[in-house]
C-alpha positions, 0 to 999 in steps of 0.5 A: 500500500505504501508503494501505491500511495507513493505512486499516486503522489508521483503521478499527481505531481507529474500530471500537472507540471505547470500548476503551482509556481509556473501559473503565478510566474507565467500567467500568459503561458496558455495564450497563443501568439495571436492572443499575445499579439492582440494584447500588445496591440490593445496595450501599446501605451502601457509599459507594465502590460507590455512587460508582462507579455515580454516576460512570457515571450522570453520563454518562447523560441518560435520565429514569430515569438522572437519577432514580437519580443523584439518589437515589444522590447523596442516599444517598452524602451520608447515608452520609458524614454518618453516618461517625464524625468523626476525633478532634481532634488536641488532644484529651487522651490516654486515661486510663491503665488501672489495673494490675489492670484485666486481673485484674478483667476476668478475674475478672468473666468467670469469675464470669459463666461459673460 
């Protein structure tokens, strides 16, 4: 009986080689290349989503996956280059506002609405 129980455990672990940690580390494992291409198209401006697709494509070896991976990596680089750079910590604080600025703004808006 001990051997049967052990065989059952071995079979369970071998029947589902991609359950467990792989389903967490590769959430797009079951997606086709066409599905991944659609995801790239829908999320062309979203670096985080593109990075998720990039991580899945890095595991694939087909020509189509490699071509898509190259395009995704270029797009991620473009998006990251376009991100605004953080202000330097030594930069001067913004100039103080004039105390009447709110009043002037309200008056200008009122004139535009009139």
